[in-house]
C-alpha positions as CSV (number, residue, x, y, z in Angstrom):
1,X,-66.1,22.3,16.5
2,X,-67.5,19.0,15.1
3,X,-66.7,15.7,16.6
4,X,-64.8,14.7,13.4
5,X,-62.8,17.9,13.7
6,X,-61.9,17.2,17.3
7,X,-60.8,13.7,16.2
8,X,-58.8,15.1,13.3
9,X,-57.0,17.5,15.6
10,X,-56.2,14.9,18.2
11,X,-54.8,12.6,15.5
12,X,-52.6,15.4,14.1
13,X,-51.3,15.9,17.6
14,X,-50.4,12.3,18.0
15,X,-48.6,12.4,14.7
16,X,-46.6,15.5,15.7
17,X,-45.8,13.9,19.1
18,X,-44.6,10.7,17.5
19,X,-42.4,12.6,15.0
20,X,-41.1,14.8,17.8
21,X,-40.2,11.8,19.9
22,X,-38.3,10.4,16.9
23,X,-36.4,13.7,16.4
24,X,-35.5,13.8,20.1
25,X,-34.3,10.2,20.2
26,X,-32.1,10.9,17.1
27,X,-30.6,13.9,18.8
28,X,-29.8,12.0,22.0
29,X,-28.3,9.0,20.2
30,X,-26.0,11.3,18.2
31,X,-25.0,13.6,21.1
32,X,-21.3,12.6,20.7
33,X,-21.3,12.1,16.9
34,X,-18.8,14.5,15.2
35,X,-20.4,16.7,12.5
36,X,-24.0,16.0,13.7
37,X,-26.3,19.0,13.6
38,X,-29.1,19.1,16.2
39,X,-32.6,18.7,14.8
40,X,-35.8,20.4,15.8
41,X,-39.3,19.7,14.6
42,X,-40.9,22.6,12.8
43,X,-44.6,22.8,13.5
44,X,-47.4,25.3,12.6
45,X,-51.1,25.5,13.2
46,X,-53.2,23.5,10.9
47,X,-55.9,25.4,9.0
48,X,-57.3,22.7,6.7
49,X,-61.0,22.9,6.1
50,X,-61.4,25.4,8.9
51,X,-60.3,23.0,11.6
52,X,-57.4,23.4,14.0
53,X,-54.8,20.7,14.7
54,X,-51.1,20.9,14.1
55,X,-49.1,20.6,10.8
56,X,-45.6,19.1,10.5
57,X,-43.6,21.5,8.3
58,X,-40.4,19.4,8.5
59,X,-37.3,18.9,10.5
60,X,-34.7,21.6,10.7
61,X,-30.9,21.0,11.1
62,X,-29.5,23.7,13.4
63,X,-26.0,24.8,12.3
64,X,-24.2,28.1,12.7
65,X,-22.5,28.3,9.3
66,X,-20.3,31.2,10.4
67,X,-19.1,29.5,13.5
68,X,-18.5,26.3,11.6
69,X,-16.4,28.2,9.1
70,X,-14.4,30.0,11.8
71,X,-13.7,26.7,13.6
72,X,-12.5,25.0,10.3
73,X,-10.1,27.9,9.7
74,X,-8.9,27.7,13.3
75,X,-8.3,24.0,13.0
76,X,-6.3,24.5,9.8
77,X,-4.2,27.2,11.5
78,X,-3.6,24.9,14.4
79,X,-2.3,22.0,12.3
80,X,-0.1,24.4,10.3
81,X,1.5,25.7,13.5
82,X,1.8,22.2,14.8
83,X,3.8,21.2,11.7
84,X,6.2,24.1,12.1
85,X,6.7,23.5,15.8
86,X,7.3,19.8,15.4
87,X,9.9,20.5,12.7
88,X,11.9,23.0,14.9
89,X,11.7,20.6,17.8
90,X,13.2,17.9,15.6
91,X,16.0,20.2,14.3
92,X,16.9,21.3,17.8
93,X,17.3,17.7,18.9
94,X,19.4,17.0,15.8
95,X,21.8,19.9,16.6
96,X,21.6,19.3,20.4
97,X,22.0,21.8,23.2
98,X,25.5,23.0,24.3
99,X,25.2,21.1,27.6
100,X,25.1,17.7,25.8
101,X,28.5,16.1,24.9
102,X,26.8,14.5,21.9
103,X,25.6,17.8,20.4
104,X,27.5,19.6,17.7
105,X,28.5,22.2,20.2
106,X,29.7,19.5,22.6
107,X,31.6,17.6,19.8
108,X,33.3,20.9,18.8
109,X,34.3,21.6,22.4
110,X,35.6,18.1,22.7
111,X,37.8,18.6,19.6
112,X,39.1,21.8,20.9
113,X,40.0,20.2,24.3
114,X,41.7,17.2,22.6
115,X,43.8,19.4,20.4
116,X,45.0,21.4,23.4
117,X,45.7,18.2,25.3
118,X,47.6,16.8,22.3
119,X,49.6,19.9,21.9
120,X,50.8,19.6,25.5
121,X,52.2,16.1,24.8
122,X,52.7,15.8,21.0
123,X,54.8,12.7,21.5
124,X,51.8,10.8,23.0
125,X,50.1,8.7,20.3
126,X,47.0,8.2,22.4
127,X,46.4,11.9,22.6
128,X,46.7,12.2,18.8
129,X,44.3,9.3,18.5
130,X,41.9,11.0,20.9
131,X,42.0,14.2,18.9
132,X,41.3,12.2,15.7
133,X,38.4,10.5,17.4
134,X,36.9,13.8,18.4
135,X,37.2,15.1,14.9
136,X,35.5,12.0,13.6
137,X,32.7,12.4,16.1
138,X,32.2,16.0,15.0
139,X,32.0,15.0,11.3
140,X,29.6,12.2,12.2
141,X,27.3,14.6,14.1
142,X,27.2,17.0,11.2
143,X,26.4,14.1,8.8
144,X,23.7,12.8,11.1
145,X,22.1,16.2,11.4
146,X,22.0,16.6,7.7
147,X,20.5,13.1,7.2
148,X,17.9,14.1,9.8
149,X,16.9,17.2,8.0
150,X,16.5,15.4,4.7
151,X,14.6,12.7,6.5
152,X,12.2,15.4,7.7
153,X,11.8,16.7,4.1
154,X,11.2,13.1,2.9
155,X,8.5,12.6,5.5
156,X,6.9,15.9,4.5
157,X,7.0,14.9,0.8
158,X,5.3,11.5,1.6
159,X,2.7,13.3,3.8
160,X,1.8,15.7,1.0
161,X,1.3,12.7,-1.4
162,X,-0.9,10.9,1.1
163,X,-3.0,14.0,2.0
164,X,-3.5,14.9,-1.7
165,X,-4.9,11.4,-2.3
166,X,-7.3,11.8,0.6
167,X,-8.2,15.3,-0.5
168,X,-9.1,14.1,-4.0
169,X,-11.3,11.3,-2.6
170,X,-13.0,13.6,-0.1
171,X,-13.8,16.2,-2.8
172,X,-15.4,13.5,-5.0
173,X,-17.4,12.3,-2.0
174,X,-18.7,15.9,-1.3
175,X,-19.6,16.3,-5.0
176,X,-21.5,13.0,-4.8
177,X,-23.3,14.0,-1.6
178,X,-24.3,17.3,-3.3
179,X,-26.1,15.3,-6.0
180,X,-27.8,13.1,-3.5
181,X,-28.9,16.0,-1.4
182,X,-30.4,17.7,-4.5
183,X,-32.2,14.5,-5.4
184,X,-33.5,14.2,-1.8
185,X,-35.0,17.7,-2.0
186,X,-36.6,17.0,-5.3
187,X,-38.2,13.8,-4.0
188,X,-39.4,15.4,-0.8
189,X,-37.1,13.2,1.3
190,X,-35.1,14.1,4.4
191,X,-31.5,15.1,3.4
192,X,-30.3,15.9,6.9
193,X,-28.3,12.7,7.3
194,X,-26.5,13.4,4.0
195,X,-25.8,16.9,5.2
196,X,-24.2,15.5,8.4
197,X,-21.9,13.3,6.2
198,X,-21.0,16.2,4.0
199,X,-20.2,18.4,7.1
200,X,-17.8,15.7,8.3
201,X,-16.1,15.6,4.9
202,X,-15.8,19.4,4.7
203,X,-14.3,19.5,8.2
204,X,-11.7,16.9,7.2
205,X,-10.9,18.8,4.0
206,X,-10.5,22.0,6.1
207,X,-7.8,20.3,8.2
208,X,-5.7,19.8,5.1
209,X,-6.5,23.0,3.3
210,X,-8.2,26.1,4.7
211,X,-11.5,26.3,2.9
212,X,-14.6,28.5,2.8
213,X,-18.0,26.9,2.1
214,X,-20.3,28.7,-0.2
215,X,-24.0,27.7,-0.5
216,X,-25.4,26.9,-3.9
217,X,-28.9,26.2,-5.2
218,X,-30.8,23.0,-4.2
219,X,-28.8,22.4,-1.1
220,X,-25.5,22.1,-2.8
221,X,-22.2,23.8,-1.7
222,X,-19.0,25.0,-3.3
223,X,-15.6,25.0,-1.7
224,X,-12.8,27.6,-2.2
225,X,-9.4,27.8,-0.5
226,X,-8.6,31.0,1.3
227,X,-5.8,31.3,-1.2
228,X,-8.3,31.5,-4.1
229,X,-8.3,28.0,-5.6
230,X,-11.6,26.4,-6.6
231,X,-11.8,22.9,-5.1
232,X,-15.5,22.3,-5.8
233,X,-18.1,24.1,-7.7
234,X,-20.5,21.8,-9.4
235,X,-17.7,19.3,-10.2
236,X,-14.7,18.4,-7.9
237,X,-11.3,19.5,-8.9
238,X,-8.4,17.0,-9.1
239,X,-5.1,17.8,-7.4
240,X,-1.9,16.3,-8.7
241,X,1.4,15.5,-6.9
242,X,4.3,13.1,-7.6
243,X,5.8,11.4,-4.5
244,X,9.6,11.3,-4.3
245,X,11.0,8.1,-2.8
246,X,13.9,9.9,-1.2
247,X,14.6,13.6,-0.8
248,X,18.2,14.8,-0.7
249,X,19.9,18.1,-0.1
250,X,20.3,18.6,-3.9
251,X,16.6,18.4,-4.6
252,X,14.2,21.3,-4.8
253,X,10.9,22.2,-6.4
254,X,12.6,25.2,-8.2
255,X,15.0,22.9,-10.0
256,X,12.2,20.5,-10.9
257,X,13.6,17.6,-8.9
258,X,10.7,17.7,-6.5
259,X,7.1,17.8,-7.4
260,X,4.9,20.9,-7.1
261,X,1.1,20.8,-6.9
262,X,-1.3,21.0,-9.8
263,X,-5.1,21.7,-9.9
264,X,-6.8,20.1,-12.9
265,X,-3.3,20.1,-14.6
266,X,-2.5,23.7,-13.8
267,X,0.4,24.5,-11.5
268,X,-0.4,26.0,-8.1
269,X,1.8,28.2,-6.0
270,X,2.8,26.4,-2.8
271,X,4.8,29.0,-0.9
272,X,3.9,29.8,2.7
273,X,3.3,33.4,1.9
274,X,1.5,33.3,-1.5
275,X,0.5,29.7,-1.9
276,X,-3.0,29.0,-3.1
277,X,-3.3,26.2,-0.6
278,X,-1.3,27.9,2.2
279,X,-2.2,27.0,5.7
280,X,-3.5,23.7,7.0
281,X,-1.6,20.5,7.2
282,X,-0.7,20.3,3.5
283,X,0.7,23.8,3.5
284,X,2.8,23.0,6.6
285,X,4.4,20.0,4.9
286,X,5.2,22.1,1.8
287,X,6.8,24.7,4.1
288,X,8.9,22.0,5.8
289,X,10.0,20.4,2.5
290,X,10.7,23.6,0.5
291,X,11.5,26.3,3.0
292,X,12.3,25.3,6.6
293,X,14.2,22.2,5.6
294,X,16.2,24.0,2.9
295,X,17.1,26.8,5.3
296,X,18.1,24.3,8.0
297,X,20.4,22.5,5.5
298,X,21.9,25.8,4.5
299,X,22.7,26.7,8.1
300,X,24.3,23.3,8.7
301,X,26.3,23.5,5.4
302,X,27.6,27.0,6.5
303,X,28.9,25.4,9.7
304,X,30.6,22.6,7.7
305,X,32.1,25.1,5.2
306,X,33.5,27.1,8.0
307,X,35.0,24.0,9.6
308,X,36.5,22.7,6.4
309,X,38.0,25.9,5.2
310,X,39.6,26.6,8.6
311,X,41.6,23.4,8.4
312,X,42.5,23.4,4.7
313,X,44.4,26.7,5.0
314,X,48.1,26.3,4.1
315,X,48.9,28.9,6.8
316,X,47.5,26.4,9.4
317,X,49.1,23.3,7.9
318,X,52.2,24.3,5.8
319,X,52.3,20.8,4.2
320,X,49.2,21.6,2.2
321,X,49.0,23.4,-1.1
322,X,46.1,25.8,-1.9
323,X,44.1,23.0,-3.6
324,X,44.8,20.2,-1.0
325,X,42.1,19.1,1.4
326,X,42.6,19.7,5.1
327,X,41.7,17.5,8.0
328,X,38.0,17.8,7.1
329,X,37.2,17.0,3.5
330,X,34.3,17.2,1.1
331,X,34.0,13.4,0.5
332,X,37.8,13.1,0.4
333,X,38.4,16.2,-1.7
334,X,39.0,19.9,-1.0
335,X,36.0,22.3,-0.6
336,X,34.6,23.9,-3.8
337,X,32.6,27.0,-3.0
338,X,30.3,26.2,-6.0
339,X,29.4,22.9,-4.4
340,X,28.4,23.9,-0.9
341,X,24.9,22.5,-0.9
342,X,24.9,19.2,1.1
343,X,28.5,19.7,2.3
344,X,27.6,18.6,5.8
345,X,26.3,15.3,4.5
346,X,29.6,14.6,2.7
347,X,31.9,15.6,5.5
348,X,34.8,13.0,5.9
349,X,38.2,13.0,7.6
350,X,41.2,13.2,5.5
351,X,42.3,9.6,4.8
352,X,46.0,10.6,5.4
353,X,45.3,11.0,9.1
354,X,42.7,8.3,9.6
355,X,44.0,4.9,10.5
356,X,40.7,3.3,9.4
357,X,41.4,4.5,5.9
358,X,45.1,3.6,5.9
359,X,46.4,6.8,7.3
360,X,48.2,7.7,10.6
361,X,47.3,10.0,13.4
362,X,50.8,11.4,13.7
363,X,50.0,13.5,10.6
364,X,48.0,15.7,12.9
365,X,51.3,16.7,14.4
366,X,53.6,16.6,11.4
367,X,51.3,17.6,8.5
368,X,48.7,15.9,6.4
369,X,51.1,15.6,3.4
370,X,54.1,14.5,5.5
371,X,55.7,11.4,4.1
372,X,57.4,10.3,7.4
373,X,57.0,11.2,11.0
374,X,58.7,14.4,12.1
375,X,60.0,15.5,15.5
376,X,57.7,14.0,18.1
377,X,58.0,17.1,20.4
378,X,56.9,19.6,17.7
379,X,53.5,21.0,18.8
380,X,53.4,23.8,16.3
381,X,50.8,22.3,13.9
382,X,48.6,21.1,16.8
383,X,48.6,24.6,18.2
384,X,47.8,26.0,14.7
385,X,44.8,23.6,14.5
386,X,43.5,24.6,17.9
387,X,44.0,28.3,17.1
388,X,42.1,27.8,13.8
389,X,39.0,26.8,15.6
390,X,39.1,29.8,18.0
391,X,40.1,32.4,15.4
392,X,37.4,34.9,14.5
393,X,36.4,34.6,10.8
394,X,33.7,36.1,8.6
395,X,31.0,33.6,7.8
396,X,30.8,33.1,4.1
397,X,27.3,31.6,3.8
398,X,24.1,30.9,5.7
399,X,21.9,33.5,7.3
400,X,24.9,34.8,9.3
401,X,27.0,35.5,6.2
402,X,29.1,38.6,6.7
403,X,29.2,38.4,10.5
404,X,32.4,37.5,12.3
405,X,32.5,34.4,14.5
406,X,34.7,31.8,16.0
407,X,33.6,28.3,14.9
408,X,32.0,27.7,18.3
409,X,30.3,31.1,18.1
410,X,28.8,30.2,14.7
411,X,27.5,26.9,16.0
412,X,26.0,28.7,19.0
413,X,24.4,31.3,16.8
414,X,22.8,28.7,14.6
415,X,21.6,26.6,17.5
416,X,20.2,29.7,19.2
417,X,18.4,30.7,16.0
418,X,16.7,27.3,15.9
419,X,15.8,27.5,19.5
420,X,14.2,30.9,19.0
421,X,12.2,29.7,16.0
422,X,11.0,26.7,18.1
423,X,9.9,29.1,20.9
424,X,8.1,31.3,18.4
425,X,6.3,28.5,16.6
426,X,5.3,26.9,20.0
427,X,3.8,30.2,21.0
428,X,1.9,30.4,17.7
429,X,0.7,26.8,18.2
430,X,-0.5,27.6,21.8
431,X,-2.5,30.6,20.5
432,X,-4.0,28.6,17.6
433,X,-4.9,25.7,19.9
434,X,-6.6,28.0,22.4
435,X,-8.6,29.7,19.6
436,X,-9.6,26.3,18.2
437,X,-10.6,25.0,21.6
438,X,-12.7,28.1,22.3
439,X,-14.6,27.8,18.9
440,X,-15.0,24.1,19.5
441,X,-16.7,24.7,22.9
442,X,-18.9,27.3,21.3
443,X,-20.0,24.9,18.6
444,X,-20.6,22.1,21.1
445,X,-22.7,24.5,23.2
446,X,-25.0,24.8,20.1
447,X,-25.1,21.0,19.8
448,X,-27.2,18.4,21.5
449,X,-28.0,19.1,25.2
450,X,-29.2,15.8,26.6
451,X,-30.9,17.5,29.6
452,X,-32.8,19.8,27.3
453,X,-33.8,16.9,25.0
454,X,-35.1,14.9,28.0
455,X,-37.2,17.9,29.1
456,X,-38.6,18.2,25.6
457,X,-39.3,14.5,25.6
458,X,-41.4,14.9,28.8
459,X,-43.4,17.6,27.1
460,X,-43.9,15.4,24.1
461,X,-45.1,12.6,26.3
462,X,-47.6,14.9,28.0
463,X,-48.8,16.1,24.6
464,X,-49.2,12.5,23.4
465,X,-51.1,11.6,26.5
466,X,-53.4,14.6,26.1
467,X,-54.2,13.8,22.5
468,X,-54.7,10.2,23.2
469,X,-57.2,11.2,26.0
470,X,-58.9,13.4,23.5
471,X,-59.4,10.5,21.1
472,X,-60.7,8.4,24.0
473,X,-63.2,11.1,24.9
474,X,-64.4,11.4,21.3
475,X,-64.9,7.7,21.3
476,X,-67.0,7.8,24.5
477,X,-69.1,10.6,22.9
478,X,-69.6,8.5,19.8
479,X,-70.7,5.6,21.9
480,X,-73.1,7.7,23.9
481,X,-74.7,9.0,20.6
482,X,-75.0,5.4,19.3
483,X,-76.8,4.4,22.4
484,X,-79.5,7.1,22.0
């Protein structure tokens, strides 16, 4: 080997050591950066002009694409399960548990007790007032629960709108990064920082919608949902959604009163079973707004219907005709089976028995249509009202339609159903969270290991010192030759 060859080899070693130190320092400084892919310096033996030395072939970004995809899908599954679990927890709180006096079950039990108490002393106005107060409390609880359900649907609608906006922006940013990465490759520049940014964006998109990343030429990627929708392939798709200021029980996507989702102007399916964007946080909000919330409202309306029809029966209160409203009314009127949706939100006491509306509580004893007070010792109607609550009847609507319940039995069945759904969704969330955590740990294990990087830095330091010593030796040899 010539002296010039030795000098060239040593200089190439210095360059490789310097570049290696740069790569190691970048890794260490980004050890906690989300989406950062660990770098390694790719070296090969130099063969130029028959000399040795080392050649820098570039910097490689270490990413397990399969693991990253599995983690994204697990994250979407976790957020979807989280949305369902949070919803059922909220509904369970709205209904309340039977041990709470403020729950619907507790209010109903209070009404039953107050009617029995009033029947034992029908001449006592304070007992009639107490029964009326308990009835008012039950109606208020049902209205509040209905309002809570619609509030949950409104929140879901607003969340969809916000996430769709973020998704559109993120897709545009990924498309822009695709172009920048291609340009970097064409100019021979390092695109790894751009790939890190793109990775973070794809992960954030994957939280909202389960996506699969497909590699394309020149370092670009395409994104497809697991439901088959094309979000990005060359150009970014645009999703459309119209926010509703307020969601009510009467509004649904099927009737066109709530917005669906469009992709480049084409309608997408949004159901939890066959939706093209099913899963992820957006899918969870659609499920809450269009499925779970609607079902919860139907269950609550079934309770309200059973309550109203029990008390508007002329066999219970002979002062009523077949078309007269009973103690519980549909916004002051009698119940119409064709207008059941949202009944629980319209539940009101009959004005004839409500002193706050100009009525009198003695009509609980003498009949809602009674013009004047009757015999103060007559407990027949109060006993009828109490018996109406405890009488077995066939439920006419809701998921328990066709089954026979007392009113308290129907309320218990609905409450238990919600509790069961909460338990199931919490179990699904626990499983999804455990899987996501495991995949995250596996991905982190492939990330930056600071101890390993410091060991590599020591080797680089030794290599740098050896090559520097080689240059120093060559210089001494040259000086010796010049002195000859």
